[in-house]
C-alpha positions as CSV (number, residue, x, y, z in Angstrom):
1,M,-25.5,-59.7,119.9
2,S,-27.8,-62.6,121.1
3,I,-28.7,-65.5,118.9
4,N,-32.4,-64.8,119.0
5,K,-31.8,-61.2,117.6
6,L,-30.0,-62.8,114.6
7,L,-32.2,-65.7,114.0
8,S,-35.9,-66.5,114.0
9,I,-38.0,-69.7,113.8
10,D,-39.4,-68.8,110.3
11,E,-36.1,-68.0,108.9
12,I,-34.7,-71.5,110.1
13,Q,-37.8,-73.2,108.9
14,E,-37.3,-71.8,105.5
15,L,-33.5,-72.8,105.2
16,F,-34.3,-76.3,106.3
17,A,-37.0,-76.4,103.6
18,I,-34.4,-76.0,100.9
19,L,-31.6,-78.0,102.1
20,K,-32.8,-81.4,100.6
21,T,-32.2,-79.9,97.2
22,K,-28.6,-78.9,98.0
23,K,-25.5,-80.9,97.5
24,I,-22.2,-80.8,99.6
25,A,-18.9,-82.6,99.0
26,V,-16.9,-83.4,102.3
27,I,-13.1,-83.9,101.6
28,G,-10.9,-84.9,104.4
29,D,-9.9,-87.3,107.3
30,F,-12.7,-89.7,107.9
31,C,-12.4,-91.2,111.3
32,L,-14.2,-93.4,113.8
33,D,-14.6,-92.6,117.5
34,A,-14.6,-95.8,119.5
35,Y,-15.9,-95.9,123.1
36,W,-15.1,-98.9,125.2
37,F,-16.9,-99.0,128.6
38,I,-14.7,-100.8,131.2
39,D,-16.1,-103.0,133.9
40,H,-13.9,-102.4,136.9
41,S,-15.9,-104.6,139.0
42,C,-14.7,-107.7,137.2
43,Q,-11.0,-108.2,137.9
44,S,-9.2,-111.3,136.6
45,H,-5.9,-112.4,135.1
46,S,-4.9,-114.2,131.8
47,L,-4.2,-117.8,132.2
48,E,-1.5,-117.7,129.8
49,T,0.4,-114.5,130.6
50,E,-0.9,-113.9,134.2
51,L,-1.4,-110.3,133.3
52,P,-4.5,-108.4,134.4
53,I,-7.4,-108.4,132.0
54,T,-9.4,-105.2,131.3
55,N,-12.9,-106.2,130.6
56,V,-15.1,-104.3,128.2
57,K,-18.7,-104.5,129.0
58,K,-20.0,-102.4,126.3
59,Q,-18.8,-100.8,123.1
60,K,-20.1,-98.0,121.0
61,Y,-19.0,-96.4,117.6
62,S,-19.6,-92.8,116.4
63,L,-18.5,-91.1,113.2
64,G,-15.7,-88.7,113.7
65,G,-13.5,-86.1,111.8
66,A,-14.9,-85.5,108.2
67,A,-17.5,-88.4,108.8
68,N,-18.9,-86.6,111.7
69,V,-19.2,-83.4,109.5
70,V,-21.1,-85.6,107.1
71,N,-23.3,-87.0,109.9
72,N,-24.1,-83.4,111.1
73,L,-25.0,-82.3,107.6
74,K,-27.3,-85.2,106.9
75,S,-29.0,-84.8,110.3
76,L,-29.7,-81.1,109.4
77,G,-31.5,-82.3,106.4
78,L,-29.0,-82.0,103.4
79,G,-30.1,-83.8,100.4
80,D,-26.9,-85.1,98.9
81,V,-23.6,-85.4,100.7
82,D,-20.7,-87.0,99.0
83,A,-17.5,-88.3,100.8
84,Y,-14.1,-88.0,99.5
85,G,-11.3,-89.6,101.7
86,V,-9.4,-92.9,102.4
87,I,-10.1,-95.7,104.9
88,G,-8.2,-98.8,105.6
89,D,-9.3,-102.4,104.9
90,D,-10.0,-103.2,108.4
91,P,-12.8,-103.6,110.9
92,F,-13.0,-100.0,111.9
93,G,-13.1,-98.9,108.2
94,N,-16.0,-101.4,107.6
95,E,-17.9,-99.9,110.7
96,L,-17.3,-96.5,109.4
97,L,-18.5,-97.3,105.9
98,Q,-21.7,-99.1,107.2
99,Q,-22.6,-96.1,109.4
100,L,-22.2,-93.7,106.5
101,K,-24.4,-95.8,104.3
102,I,-27.0,-95.8,106.9
103,I,-27.3,-92.1,106.9
104,D,-27.5,-92.1,103.1
105,C,-24.1,-90.7,102.3
106,N,-22.6,-91.4,99.0
107,T,-19.5,-93.3,99.8
108,S,-18.6,-94.4,96.2
109,N,-15.6,-91.9,96.2
110,L,-14.3,-93.1,99.7
111,C,-11.2,-95.0,98.6
112,I,-10.1,-98.2,100.6
113,Q,-6.3,-98.5,100.6
114,N,-5.4,-102.0,101.7
115,V,-1.8,-101.4,102.4
116,S,0.0,-98.7,104.4
117,W,-3.3,-97.2,105.8
118,D,-5.2,-98.0,108.9
119,T,-8.6,-96.3,109.4
120,H,-8.2,-93.2,111.5
121,T,-9.8,-94.3,114.9
122,Y,-9.8,-92.7,118.5
123,S,-10.2,-95.6,120.8
124,K,-11.6,-94.1,124.1
125,P,-11.7,-96.5,127.2
126,I,-14.3,-95.2,129.7
127,L,-13.7,-96.2,133.3
128,Q,-16.2,-95.0,135.9
129,N,-17.7,-92.5,133.5
130,K,-14.4,-90.9,132.7
131,E,-12.2,-91.3,129.6
132,I,-8.8,-92.7,130.3
133,N,-5.8,-93.0,128.0
134,R,-6.8,-93.2,124.3
135,F,-5.5,-95.6,121.7
136,D,-5.2,-94.1,118.3
137,F,-5.0,-95.9,115.0
138,G,-3.8,-94.5,111.7
139,I,-1.1,-92.1,112.9
140,S,1.4,-93.2,110.4
141,N,-0.5,-93.6,107.2
142,D,1.0,-93.2,103.9
143,L,-1.0,-92.0,101.0
144,L,-0.1,-94.1,97.8
145,E,0.3,-92.1,94.6
146,Q,-2.2,-94.2,92.8
147,T,-4.9,-93.5,95.7
148,E,-4.1,-89.7,95.6
149,T,-4.5,-89.6,91.8
150,K,-7.8,-91.7,91.8
151,L,-9.3,-89.6,94.6
152,L,-8.4,-86.2,93.0
153,G,-9.7,-87.4,89.7
154,S,-13.1,-88.2,91.2
155,I,-13.1,-84.6,92.9
156,K,-12.2,-83.0,89.7
157,K,-14.7,-84.9,87.5
158,N,-17.5,-83.8,90.1
159,I,-16.5,-80.7,91.4
160,N,-19.0,-78.3,89.6
161,K,-22.1,-80.2,90.7
162,Y,-21.8,-79.1,94.4
163,D,-23.3,-76.0,96.2
164,M,-20.4,-76.2,98.6
165,I,-17.2,-77.9,99.2
166,I,-16.1,-78.6,102.8
167,V,-12.3,-79.5,103.4
168,N,-11.5,-81.0,106.6
169,Q,-8.0,-81.8,108.0
170,Q,-7.1,-83.1,111.4
171,I,-4.6,-85.9,111.2
172,K,-1.0,-85.0,110.5
173,N,-0.3,-88.1,108.4
174,G,-3.8,-88.3,107.0
175,L,-5.2,-87.3,103.6
176,H,-3.6,-84.0,103.3
177,Q,0.1,-85.2,102.8
178,K,2.7,-85.2,100.0
179,S,1.4,-83.5,96.8
180,F,-2.4,-83.7,97.6
181,P,-2.8,-80.3,99.1
182,K,-1.2,-78.5,96.1
183,R,-3.3,-80.7,93.6
184,L,-6.6,-80.1,95.6
185,Q,-5.9,-76.3,95.7
186,E,-5.8,-76.2,91.9
187,I,-9.2,-78.0,91.8
188,I,-11.1,-76.0,94.3
189,S,-9.7,-72.5,93.7
190,Q,-12.9,-71.4,91.9
191,T,-15.4,-73.0,94.1
192,N,-17.5,-72.1,97.1
193,T,-15.4,-73.8,99.8
194,I,-14.9,-73.6,103.5
195,C,-11.8,-75.3,105.2
196,D,-11.2,-76.6,108.7
197,C,-7.6,-77.5,108.7
198,R,-5.9,-78.2,112.0
199,D,-2.2,-78.4,111.2
200,K,0.1,-75.2,110.7
201,E,1.4,-76.5,107.5
202,I,-2.0,-77.2,105.8
203,E,-3.8,-74.2,104.2
204,Y,-6.1,-73.7,101.1
205,S,-6.7,-70.2,99.9
206,S,-9.6,-68.3,98.4
207,T,-11.9,-70.1,100.9
208,Y,-13.9,-69.4,104.1
209,L,-11.8,-70.6,106.9
210,K,-13.3,-72.1,110.2
211,I,-10.5,-72.6,112.9
212,N,-10.6,-72.7,116.7
213,K,-8.9,-70.3,118.9
214,V,-5.9,-72.5,119.9
215,E,-5.2,-73.5,116.2
216,A,-5.5,-69.7,115.3
217,L,-3.0,-68.8,118.0
218,E,-0.6,-71.4,116.9
219,K,-0.7,-70.5,113.3
220,G,-0.1,-66.8,114.2
221,L,-3.3,-65.9,112.7
222,L,-4.9,-64.7,116.0
223,L,-3.3,-62.1,118.4
224,E,-4.6,-61.7,121.8
225,I,-8.5,-61.4,121.5
226,N,-8.8,-57.7,122.4
227,E,-6.0,-56.6,120.0
228,D,-6.5,-55.4,116.4
229,Q,-6.4,-58.6,114.2
230,K,-3.8,-57.3,111.7
231,V,-2.8,-60.6,110.4
232,I,-6.4,-61.8,109.9
233,R,-7.3,-58.6,108.2
234,K,-4.3,-58.7,105.7
235,M,-5.1,-62.4,104.8
236,I,-8.8,-61.4,104.0
237,D,-7.6,-58.2,102.2
238,D,-5.1,-60.2,100.1
239,G,-8.0,-62.7,99.2
240,I,-6.4,-65.7,101.0
241,Y,-9.6,-66.1,102.8
242,Q,-13.1,-64.7,102.2
243,N,-14.1,-64.7,105.9
244,I,-12.6,-66.3,109.0
245,F,-14.8,-68.0,111.6
246,V,-12.8,-68.5,115.0
247,S,-14.4,-71.1,117.4
248,L,-14.1,-69.9,121.1
249,G,-15.5,-73.2,122.3
250,S,-18.0,-72.5,125.2
251,E,-17.6,-68.7,124.6
252,G,-19.0,-68.7,121.1
253,C,-17.4,-67.7,117.9
254,L,-15.7,-64.6,116.3
255,V,-16.5,-63.6,112.6
256,F,-14.0,-61.5,110.7
257,G,-14.6,-59.7,107.6
258,K,-12.6,-57.2,105.7
259,E,-13.3,-54.4,108.2
260,E,-15.8,-56.0,110.8
261,K,-15.3,-58.4,113.7
262,F,-18.6,-59.8,115.1
263,E,-18.8,-61.8,118.3
264,I,-21.4,-64.4,118.5
265,P,-22.3,-65.9,121.9
266,V,-23.4,-69.4,122.8
267,P,-27.2,-69.5,123.0
268,F,-27.6,-70.3,126.6
269,K,-25.7,-71.7,129.6
270,L,-24.6,-75.3,128.6
271,K,-24.6,-78.2,130.9
272,G,-22.9,-81.6,130.9
273,L,-20.6,-80.8,128.2
274,D,-18.8,-83.2,125.9
275,P,-16.9,-81.0,123.5
276,V,-15.9,-83.9,121.2
277,G,-17.2,-83.0,117.7
278,G,-18.5,-79.5,118.7
279,G,-16.2,-78.0,116.1
280,D,-17.7,-80.2,113.3
281,S,-21.1,-79.2,114.3
282,L,-20.2,-75.5,114.2
283,L,-18.6,-75.9,110.8
284,S,-21.7,-77.8,109.5
285,G,-24.2,-75.1,110.8
286,I,-22.0,-72.4,109.1
287,S,-22.0,-74.3,105.9
288,V,-25.6,-74.7,105.9
289,G,-26.3,-71.1,106.4
290,L,-23.8,-70.1,103.6
291,I,-25.4,-72.5,101.0
292,G,-28.8,-70.9,102.0
293,Q,-27.4,-67.5,100.9
294,W,-27.3,-66.3,104.6
295,D,-24.7,-63.7,105.6
296,V,-21.6,-64.9,107.6
297,V,-23.0,-63.6,110.8
298,K,-26.3,-65.4,110.6
299,S,-24.4,-68.5,109.4
300,A,-22.1,-68.4,112.5
301,A,-25.1,-67.9,114.7
302,L,-26.6,-71.1,113.3
303,G,-23.4,-72.9,113.7
304,C,-23.2,-72.0,117.5
305,L,-26.8,-73.1,117.7
306,V,-26.0,-76.6,116.2
307,A,-23.0,-76.9,118.3
308,S,-24.9,-75.9,121.6
309,V,-27.1,-79.1,121.0
310,T,-24.5,-81.7,120.2
311,V,-22.0,-80.9,122.9
312,Q,-24.6,-81.7,125.4
313,K,-24.7,-85.2,124.2
314,N,-22.1,-87.4,126.0
315,Y,-20.1,-90.5,124.7
316,Q,-20.8,-89.5,121.0
317,T,-19.6,-87.0,118.6
318,G,-23.2,-85.8,118.2
319,T,-25.5,-84.3,115.7
320,A,-28.5,-82.0,115.8
321,T,-32.1,-82.2,114.1
322,P,-33.9,-79.3,112.8
323,E,-36.3,-79.9,115.6
324,E,-33.6,-79.7,118.2
325,I,-32.4,-76.5,116.7
326,M,-35.7,-74.8,116.7
327,T,-36.3,-76.0,120.4
328,A,-32.9,-74.5,121.3
329,L,-33.8,-71.3,119.7
330,E,-37.1,-71.2,121.4
331,Q,-35.4,-71.9,124.8
332,N,-32.8,-69.1,124.2
333,T,-35.7,-66.8,123.4
334,I,-37.4,-67.6,126.7
335,N,-34.1,-67.2,128.7
């Protein structure tokens, strides 16, 4: 089932035309991706320690995790996107906050916890155009009770004004710890919600689920691709999930309903891939389709189209504009 048989330029234009009237809440792990470009030609040693110095000739910062989902949604033309999460009182948190404000995201519900919390940051040294060992910040964060209560209070107060809720989880010791998942489940149980949760222990029910193949296998959701997916079928039949979207990376996406399974291919042969943030782009595209009242298959096709644009942008988590989406669809039609 090819993308151009599922989507048309006219349909996409109509969808993008209404997005500015829609409101989405993004609840999750707000991260920053830091790219440090190393100058290997300049070799020197510290006068104090005599140890070798690594010289950074250029630095670049991109929104990651839940923040990248927000960035993708705004790039696609969403009117209002509200951020719900926690950042630290540190330089990375300041950079993340500034970047969100630049794209006109509402950050009034992004809590700053000034103790026991470092902003989730993936620091990636780039040497000779290749990423080397990463430095991760915020891996041992402790969500304070007062922070949790304040954030959940804001979510509960505002929950009914959104067309869709997106729940993101990708940090083991991030937002979704202690009693937060149970309390959030009570708030979102009757809402239009899609979840993208990485860890096996974190699940939210009565939602759409977006997950990648590796995570689905680890959680025991997905058996081998060609087998009858009895676990997935049962979870949908039992109402735990409405539909399940399984990302297959460069091979596209699977969509599961109660009875059906659909395979959505990538639009065209991709070149120069940087897969970082591709899952966020898929999630954003699916969400946009769903709030436009598209069915799950068309929504997944749009998600694949969005991701096909962003994964071709190197050294950034990447976003796609409506113009880029329509160009990609036209390119797929020609090919």
